[in-house]
C-alpha positions as CSV (number, residue, x, y, z in Angstrom):
1,M,24.8,116.4,118.6
2,T,26.6,119.7,117.9
3,R,30.1,119.3,116.7
4,T,32.6,121.7,118.1
5,S,35.6,122.7,116.1
6,A,39.0,123.6,117.3
7,P,39.7,127.2,117.1
8,A,42.0,128.2,114.2
9,D,44.5,129.9,116.4
10,A,48.1,130.6,115.5
11,P,50.3,127.6,115.3
12,V,51.2,126.4,118.7
13,P,54.6,124.7,119.2
14,G,54.1,121.0,119.9
15,V,50.3,121.0,119.2
16,W,50.6,118.1,116.8
17,E,52.4,116.0,119.4
18,E,49.6,116.9,121.9
19,L,47.0,115.7,119.4
20,V,48.8,112.4,118.8
21,T,49.1,111.8,122.5
22,A,45.4,112.4,123.1
23,A,44.5,110.1,120.2
24,L,46.7,107.3,121.7
25,L,45.5,107.7,125.3
26,G,41.9,108.4,124.5
27,T,39.9,111.7,125.0
28,D,38.6,110.3,128.4
29,R,42.2,110.4,129.8
30,R,43.7,113.3,127.8
31,T,41.7,116.3,126.6
32,P,42.9,117.5,123.2
33,P,44.4,121.0,123.2
34,G,41.7,123.7,122.5
35,C,38.8,121.3,123.2
36,R,36.3,120.9,126.0
37,P,36.1,117.6,127.9
38,G,33.0,115.6,127.3
39,P,31.2,113.6,124.7
40,G,32.2,116.0,121.9
41,A,35.9,115.6,122.5
42,P,36.5,112.7,120.0
43,A,35.0,114.8,117.2
44,A,36.8,117.8,118.3
45,L,40.1,115.8,118.2
46,L,39.5,114.8,114.6
47,D,38.6,118.4,113.6
48,A,41.7,119.7,115.3
49,A,43.9,117.0,113.7
50,A,42.4,117.8,110.2
51,A,43.0,121.6,110.7
52,E,46.6,121.0,112.0
53,T,47.3,118.7,109.1
54,V,46.3,121.4,106.6
55,R,48.2,124.0,108.6
56,R,51.4,121.8,108.6
57,R,51.2,121.3,104.9
58,A,50.3,124.8,103.8
59,G,52.0,126.8,106.6
60,L,55.6,126.2,105.6
61,L,57.6,129.3,105.1
62,P,59.8,129.3,102.0
63,A,63.4,128.5,103.0
64,R,66.4,130.5,101.9
65,A,67.5,129.2,98.6
66,A,70.7,127.1,98.9
67,R,73.7,128.3,97.1
68,R,74.0,126.6,93.7
69,A,76.9,124.3,93.5
70,E,79.9,125.5,91.5
71,P,80.2,123.7,88.2
72,A,82.9,121.0,88.0
73,P,86.3,122.3,86.9
74,E,87.5,121.6,83.4
75,D,90.2,119.0,82.9
76,P,92.6,120.2,80.2
77,R,94.1,116.8,79.5
78,P,93.3,115.0,76.3
79,P,90.3,112.6,76.5
80,L,90.7,108.9,76.8
81,P,90.4,106.9,73.6
82,A,87.0,105.2,73.2
83,A,88.5,101.7,73.4
84,A,90.3,102.6,76.6
85,V,87.1,104.0,78.1
86,R,85.4,100.6,77.5
87,R,88.4,98.8,79.0
88,L,88.4,101.0,82.1
89,T,84.7,100.4,82.6
90,M,85.3,96.6,82.4
91,L,88.2,96.8,84.9
92,L,86.2,98.8,87.4
93,A,83.2,96.5,87.1
94,D,85.2,93.4,88.0
95,R,84.9,92.1,91.5
96,P,87.2,89.5,93.2
97,G,86.0,86.0,92.8
98,T,84.6,84.0,95.7
99,A,86.0,80.6,94.7
100,G,88.0,79.0,97.4
101,G,90.3,76.1,97.7
102,G,93.2,77.8,96.0
103,R,91.7,77.4,92.5
104,R,91.3,80.7,90.6
105,G,90.1,79.4,87.3
106,A,91.3,80.6,83.9
107,A,89.7,84.1,83.9
108,P,92.1,87.0,84.5
109,D,91.9,89.0,87.7
110,L,90.9,92.3,86.2
111,M,91.2,94.3,89.4
112,E,94.8,93.4,89.7
113,L,95.4,94.9,86.3
114,L,93.8,98.2,87.2
115,P,97.0,99.6,88.9
116,Q,99.0,98.9,85.7
117,W,96.3,100.4,83.5
118,L,96.2,103.6,85.6
119,A,100.0,103.8,85.4
120,M,99.9,103.7,81.7
121,A,97.1,106.2,81.4
122,N,98.8,108.6,83.7
123,A,102.1,108.2,81.8
124,R,100.2,109.2,78.6
125,G,98.5,112.2,80.4
126,Y,94.9,111.3,79.6
127,A,91.9,112.7,81.4
128,A,89.5,110.4,83.2
129,P,86.0,110.1,81.5
130,P,83.5,111.8,83.8
131,Q,81.1,108.9,83.8
132,A,83.8,106.6,85.3
133,L,84.7,108.9,88.2
134,P,82.2,107.5,90.8
135,A,83.4,103.9,90.2
136,L,87.0,105.0,90.2
137,L,86.6,106.8,93.5
138,D,84.8,103.7,95.0
139,A,87.7,101.5,93.9
140,A,90.2,103.9,95.4
141,R,88.2,104.1,98.6
142,G,88.4,100.3,99.0
143,R,92.1,100.0,98.1
144,T,94.5,102.5,99.5
145,D,97.3,101.2,97.2
146,L,95.2,102.5,94.3
147,R,94.7,106.0,95.6
148,P,97.7,107.9,94.4
149,A,97.4,106.7,90.8
150,A,93.6,106.8,90.8
151,L,93.4,110.4,92.1
152,A,96.1,111.5,89.7
153,F,94.1,110.1,86.8
154,A,90.7,111.4,88.1
155,G,92.1,114.9,88.3
156,P,90.3,118.0,89.6
157,R,86.8,116.6,89.1
158,A,87.4,113.9,91.7
159,L,87.9,116.6,94.3
160,W,84.7,118.4,93.2
161,L,82.8,115.1,93.6
162,A,84.4,114.4,96.9
163,R,82.9,117.5,98.4
164,L,79.5,116.1,97.6
165,N,79.9,112.6,99.0
166,P,81.3,111.9,102.4
167,D,82.4,108.4,101.3
168,W,85.0,110.1,99.0
169,R,86.4,112.5,101.5
170,F,89.7,110.7,101.4
171,A,90.4,112.5,98.1
172,L,90.2,115.8,99.9
173,R,92.6,114.6,102.6
174,A,95.1,113.5,99.9
175,A,95.2,117.0,98.3
176,P,96.2,119.9,100.6
177,G,93.3,122.2,101.2
178,G,91.2,120.2,98.7
179,S,93.0,122.0,95.9
180,T,93.6,120.4,92.6
181,A,97.4,120.7,93.0
182,L,99.9,121.8,95.5
183,P,101.0,125.4,95.5
184,G,103.3,126.1,92.6
185,P,106.9,127.3,92.7
186,G,105.8,131.0,92.8
187,A,103.0,130.7,95.4
188,T,105.2,131.6,98.4
189,E,102.4,133.1,100.4
190,R,100.1,130.2,99.8
191,V,102.8,127.7,100.8
192,R,103.4,129.6,104.0
193,R,99.7,129.8,104.9
194,L,99.1,126.2,104.2
195,W,102.2,125.2,106.2
196,E,101.1,127.2,109.2
197,E,97.3,126.6,109.1
198,G,96.9,123.3,107.3
199,L,96.0,119.9,108.8
200,F,98.8,117.5,109.6
201,A,98.2,115.4,106.5
202,E,98.2,118.5,104.3
203,R,101.4,119.7,105.8
204,V,103.1,116.3,105.2
205,A,102.0,116.3,101.6
206,L,103.1,119.9,101.1
207,L,106.6,119.3,102.6
208,A,107.1,116.1,100.5
209,S,106.0,117.9,97.3
210,L,108.2,120.9,98.0
211,R,111.2,118.7,98.9
212,A,111.0,117.0,95.6
213,R,111.3,120.2,93.6
214,D,113.1,122.6,96.0
215,P,115.1,120.7,98.8
216,A,116.5,123.9,100.3
217,G,113.1,125.6,100.4
218,A,111.5,122.6,102.1
219,R,114.3,122.5,104.7
220,E,113.9,126.2,105.4
221,L,110.1,125.9,105.7
222,L,110.6,123.0,108.2
223,A,113.1,124.9,110.2
224,S,110.8,127.9,110.5
225,T,108.4,126.0,112.8
226,W,110.6,123.2,114.1
227,A,110.8,124.4,117.7
228,T,107.0,124.4,118.1
229,E,106.2,121.1,116.5
230,R,105.2,118.0,118.4
231,A,107.7,115.2,118.7
232,E,105.7,112.8,116.6
233,D,105.3,115.4,113.9
234,R,108.9,116.3,113.9
235,L,109.8,112.7,113.3
236,M,107.4,112.5,110.3
237,F,108.6,115.8,108.9
238,L,112.3,114.9,109.3
239,D,111.7,111.7,107.4
240,S,110.7,113.7,104.3
241,L,114.4,114.9,104.1
242,R,115.3,111.5,102.7
243,T,114.1,112.8,99.3
244,G,116.8,114.9,97.8
245,L,119.2,114.4,100.8
246,E,122.2,116.6,100.2
247,P,125.2,117.9,102.1
248,A,123.4,121.2,102.6
249,D,121.0,119.4,105.0
250,E,123.9,118.6,107.4
251,P,123.6,121.7,109.7
252,F,119.9,121.2,110.2
253,L,120.4,117.4,110.8
254,E,123.4,118.0,113.1
255,Q,121.2,120.3,115.2
256,S,118.5,117.7,115.4
257,L,121.0,115.3,117.1
258,A,120.3,117.3,120.2
259,D,116.5,116.9,119.9
260,R,114.6,115.9,123.0
261,S,113.0,113.0,121.2
262,R,115.1,109.8,120.9
263,N,113.3,108.8,117.7
264,V,114.1,112.2,116.1
265,R,117.7,111.9,117.1
266,A,118.0,108.4,115.7
267,T,116.4,109.5,112.3
268,A,118.7,112.5,112.1
269,A,121.7,110.3,112.8
270,E,120.6,107.8,110.1
271,L,120.3,110.6,107.5
272,L,123.7,112.0,108.4
273,S,125.3,108.6,108.1
274,A,123.9,108.4,104.5
275,L,126.1,111.5,103.8
276,P,129.6,110.0,103.7
277,D,131.3,113.4,104.0
278,S,129.3,114.5,107.0
279,A,130.9,115.2,110.4
280,L,128.8,112.4,112.0
281,A,130.1,109.9,109.4
282,A,133.6,110.9,110.2
283,R,133.0,110.5,113.9
284,M,131.5,107.0,113.3
285,A,134.4,106.1,111.0
286,A,136.9,107.1,113.8
287,R,135.0,104.8,116.2
288,A,134.6,101.9,113.7
289,V,138.2,101.9,112.6
290,T,139.3,101.1,116.2
291,C,137.0,98.0,116.1
292,V,138.1,96.4,112.9
293,S,141.7,95.6,111.8
294,L,143.6,93.2,109.6
295,D,145.7,90.4,111.0
296,R,148.4,89.6,108.5
297,T,149.8,86.7,110.5
298,P,147.7,83.9,109.1
299,D,147.5,83.0,105.4
300,P,145.3,84.3,104.1
301,P,145.0,87.4,106.4
302,A,142.0,87.6,108.6
303,I,139.8,90.4,109.9
304,T,139.8,90.8,113.7
305,V,137.1,92.6,115.6
306,E,137.3,94.3,119.0
307,A,133.8,95.5,119.8
308,P,133.3,98.6,122.0
309,H,133.2,98.0,125.7
310,E,130.8,100.9,126.5
311,C,128.3,103.2,124.8
312,D,129.4,106.7,125.9
313,A,127.4,109.9,125.7
314,G,128.9,110.9,122.4
315,M,127.9,107.6,120.8
316,E,124.3,108.1,122.1
317,R,124.2,111.6,120.7
318,D,125.3,110.3,117.3
319,G,122.4,107.9,117.2
320,V,123.7,104.7,118.8
321,V,121.0,103.0,120.8
322,A,122.5,101.9,124.1
323,S,120.0,99.2,125.1
324,P,120.1,96.1,122.8
325,P,117.0,94.1,121.9
326,S,116.2,91.0,123.9
327,G,118.7,88.2,123.2
328,R,121.3,90.5,121.7
329,G,124.6,91.2,123.4
330,E,125.5,94.8,124.1
331,R,128.9,94.8,122.5
332,S,127.7,93.2,119.2
333,W,124.7,95.6,119.2
334,W,126.9,98.7,119.6
335,F,129.5,97.3,117.1
336,G,126.9,96.8,114.4
337,Q,125.5,100.3,114.7
338,L,129.0,101.9,114.4
339,V,129.9,99.9,111.3
340,E,126.6,100.5,109.5
341,A,127.0,104.3,110.1
342,A,130.6,104.5,108.9
343,P,131.4,105.4,105.3
344,L,132.1,102.2,103.2
345,G,134.8,104.1,101.4
346,M,137.1,103.9,104.4
347,W,137.4,100.1,104.5
348,P,139.7,99.5,101.5
349,E,142.4,101.7,102.9
350,R,141.9,100.2,106.4
351,L,142.1,96.6,105.1
352,G,145.2,96.6,102.9
353,G,143.9,98.4,99.7
354,R,141.5,95.5,98.9
355,T,138.4,95.8,96.8
356,P,135.0,95.2,98.4
357,E,134.9,91.7,96.9
358,E,138.3,90.9,98.3
359,I,137.3,92.3,101.7
360,V,134.1,90.4,101.9
361,A,136.0,87.2,101.0
362,L,138.4,87.6,104.0
363,P,137.8,85.3,107.0
364,V,136.7,87.1,110.2
365,A,138.0,85.8,113.4
366,D,136.1,84.8,116.5
367,D,132.7,84.3,114.9
368,W,132.2,88.1,114.2
369,Q,131.6,87.5,110.4
370,G,127.8,87.5,110.7
371,D,127.7,90.8,112.7
372,L,130.3,92.5,110.4
373,H,128.8,91.5,107.1
374,A,125.2,92.2,108.3
375,A,126.3,95.8,109.3
376,W,128.0,96.2,105.9
377,C,124.8,95.1,104.2
378,R,122.9,97.8,106.1
379,A,125.5,100.4,105.2
380,A,125.4,99.5,101.5
381,V,121.7,100.0,101.4
382,R,121.8,103.2,103.4
383,Q,124.6,104.7,101.3
384,R,123.2,103.3,98.0
385,N,126.7,101.7,97.3
386,G,126.4,99.4,94.4
387,A,129.9,98.1,94.5
388,W,129.5,96.9,98.1
389,A,126.0,95.5,97.4
390,R,127.5,93.4,94.6
391,A,130.2,92.1,96.8
392,L,127.8,91.2,99.6
393,L,125.3,89.6,97.3
394,G,127.9,87.4,95.7
395,T,127.1,85.4,92.6
396,P,123.5,84.2,92.2
397,T,124.8,80.7,91.3
398,A,126.5,80.2,94.6
399,P,125.7,76.9,96.3
400,E,124.0,78.6,99.2
401,A,120.9,80.6,98.4
402,G,122.5,84.0,99.2
403,G,125.6,86.0,99.3
404,P,128.3,86.0,102.0
405,G,126.8,88.9,103.9
406,A,123.1,88.7,103.3
407,V,121.5,86.6,106.0
408,S,117.9,86.9,104.9
409,L,115.8,87.3,101.7
410,A,114.8,90.7,102.9
411,E,118.4,91.8,103.1
412,R,119.1,90.4,99.6
413,A,116.1,92.3,98.3
414,E,117.4,95.5,99.8
415,L,120.8,95.0,98.4
416,L,119.4,94.3,94.9
417,G,117.4,97.6,95.2
418,T,120.7,99.5,95.0
419,L,121.5,98.1,91.6
420,G,120.1,99.2,88.2
421,S,117.0,97.5,86.8
422,G,118.8,95.5,84.2
423,E,121.5,94.2,86.6
424,R,118.9,93.4,89.2
425,A,116.9,91.3,86.7
426,E,119.9,89.5,85.5
427,W,121.0,88.6,89.1
428,V,117.5,87.3,90.0
429,A,117.3,85.3,86.8
430,G,120.5,83.6,87.7
431,F,119.3,83.0,91.3
432,I,116.1,81.3,89.9
433,A,118.0,79.2,87.5
434,T,120.1,77.8,90.3
435,H,117.7,77.7,93.3
436,G,114.2,77.6,91.7
437,L,111.2,79.7,92.7
438,S,110.8,78.7,96.3
439,E,112.9,81.6,97.7
440,A,112.5,84.0,94.7
441,F,109.1,85.6,95.4
442,Q,110.5,88.5,97.5
443,L,113.3,89.1,95.0
444,L,110.9,89.2,92.0
445,G,108.9,91.9,93.7
446,I,111.7,94.5,93.4
447,C,112.4,93.9,89.7
448,G,111.3,96.4,87.1
449,V,108.1,95.9,85.1
450,P,107.9,94.4,82.6
451,W,110.5,91.8,83.5
452,A,113.6,91.8,81.3
453,P,113.6,88.9,78.8
454,P,116.3,86.9,80.8
455,L,114.2,87.1,84.0
456,G,111.0,86.3,82.2
457,R,112.5,83.2,80.6
458,A,113.9,82.1,83.9
459,V,110.5,82.4,85.6
460,V,108.7,80.5,82.8
461,D,111.3,77.8,82.7
462,A,111.1,77.3,86.5
463,L,107.3,77.1,86.4
464,N,107.5,74.6,83.6
465,I,109.9,72.5,85.7
466,A,107.5,72.7,88.6
467,R,104.7,71.5,86.4
468,D,106.7,68.6,85.1
469,A,107.4,67.6,88.7
470,G,103.7,66.9,89.1
471,S,103.0,69.1,92.1
472,Y,99.9,71.3,92.4
473,P,100.4,74.9,91.1
474,W,99.0,76.5,94.2
475,S,102.4,76.5,95.9
476,F,103.5,78.9,93.1
477,S,100.3,81.0,93.1
478,G,102.2,84.1,94.3
479,V,104.8,83.8,91.5
480,M,102.1,83.1,89.0
481,G,100.2,86.2,90.1
482,L,103.4,88.3,89.7
483,A,104.0,86.8,86.3
484,E,100.5,87.8,85.2
485,R,101.3,91.5,86.1
486,C,105.0,91.6,85.4
487,L,105.9,89.2,82.6
488,D,106.4,91.0,79.2
489,P,103.3,90.4,77.1
490,A,105.6,89.6,74.2
491,E,106.3,86.3,76.0
492,A,102.8,85.1,75.6
493,G,103.6,83.2,72.4
494,R,106.3,81.1,74.2
495,L,103.6,79.8,76.6
496,D,101.3,78.3,74.0
497,G,103.0,75.0,74.3
498,L,102.2,74.9,78.0
499,L,98.4,75.1,77.6
500,A,97.8,71.4,77.0
501,I,97.2,69.1,79.9
502,P,100.4,67.0,80.3
503,D,100.4,63.3,80.8
504,E,100.4,62.5,84.5
505,T,103.2,60.4,85.9
506,E,102.7,57.8,88.6
507,D,104.0,60.1,91.4
508,A,102.1,63.2,90.2
509,S,99.4,64.7,92.3
510,P,95.9,63.8,91.0
511,G,94.6,66.3,88.6
512,A,97.7,68.6,88.8
513,G,98.2,68.7,85.1
514,G,94.7,70.1,84.5
515,Y,95.2,72.7,87.2
516,W,98.6,73.7,85.6
517,A,97.0,74.0,82.1
518,E,94.3,76.2,83.7
519,A,96.9,78.4,85.4
520,F,98.9,78.8,82.2
521,Q,95.8,79.6,80.2
522,R,95.0,82.4,82.7
523,L,98.6,83.7,82.4
524,V,98.4,83.8,78.6
525,T,95.0,85.4,78.6
526,T,96.2,88.0,81.1
527,L,99.3,88.8,79.0
528,R,97.3,89.3,75.9
529,L,94.9,91.5,77.8
530,R,97.8,93.6,79.0
531,A,99.0,93.9,75.4
532,A,95.6,95.1,74.3
533,M,95.4,97.6,77.2
534,A,98.7,99.1,76.1
535,E,97.6,99.3,72.4
536,E,94.3,100.9,73.4
537,L,96.1,103.6,75.4
538,G,98.6,104.1,72.5
539,A,101.4,103.5,75.0
540,G,103.7,102.1,72.2
541,D,105.1,99.7,74.8
542,S,103.9,96.4,76.3
543,G,104.1,97.7,79.8
544,T,105.4,100.3,82.2
545,R,108.8,100.4,83.9
546,R,109.4,101.5,87.4
């Protein structure tokens, strides 16, 4: 039998697919391309397939050479000490445990120490080791709370890597235009181009950065395109004016009170009310003063409240929301908004020259005290008024867990945020000594790190009392976790006496003593680990303060 070969013609588009189809269906049903039907078709198919295989392998044309990647930029910061490099590798390699049932074991949670390590490394100005960048970017990808510190530490090389791996594109979005830094003070044209052509996230980051260093320049940049921005974008941009808010912002904010977006108007009004000398604050003061007066007839005198009977167009323009939330009366709703927007400095003169403490101590007639004090709380936070915050907080040792005006832990935490770090820690320490840890978690979260010695001692003493009570430590796991991250490492020595398993009393939970010993062991180990981290980084301090 004579074998016929397929002609070696020029490559035919789709010929390989035709040969595959013929092989699958059989040459009786499909004649291979370039072959004659008949008994020689199977051999011809094989010859054609062999020739096509050789052609496919050898007939590739050389492609245009890809552009060689630019080398990674240099990082001018000093290199990380070797011991700190090893510590970073260990922190990045740690993974959250899978143990359940509330028991964490005695081993420290290394991933929870990574934010503090990054803060210390950034404070010292170290450059990230190149070999750690992939793991660092992976960690930041999984935890958005890590991203600002992680990207600051990773530096320009992180952006170089992010262009090569889609999983790390978040780093490019965090830096306008994928640049290593925002435009500097002298880069006027670059700032203008990025503001007009950048993505929304890039523009927000640019405005926030510019506002931090040049409030007037940021305001002028925003005003240049304000009329053409979308309502949701105007709201986000306007919020950036909180940073560096100053009297010079008033004309722009006053103009924004006429914005077509209700949310933009409300934000502008809130910012203006944080400027006690603004025209809006004066208008709100004129309204609020008609609602609150001092009745000198009783002894002691009492505050009387006459809430507004309507919400007129002027009030709405100044940010008063007319419709109350469900379950709230209109008059009390309008009254609260007027008082919180009025300058706190007006009340001593209005109420007989009294101090904030004396004003807060006055009785309020007709069950208006809750509304009045809650509005003063919001005003103290908005205006960052420490004197009023102290008055409304009251003493931490008061019989009730809170001050005369704070109606929730969240409000107490916000009031404390207006005080200095030392005063804040002292107040929370007194609160814990009086009321224990059950309500203190939210208050502890706003205290500076590491905790001041009085606060640290109050937390340890309260944990020791809870241990002696014989309950399981899981009810205090949140406080214990905060202590691991926030307690001054110098306090580790005071905890050595708590590592032993205590004798269990008859009413103690079974095994609670062992669990407490384990929890304190983890706390001590973590504190010593934090001390070692600081020493390796050469921080010269046992922690960072915020």
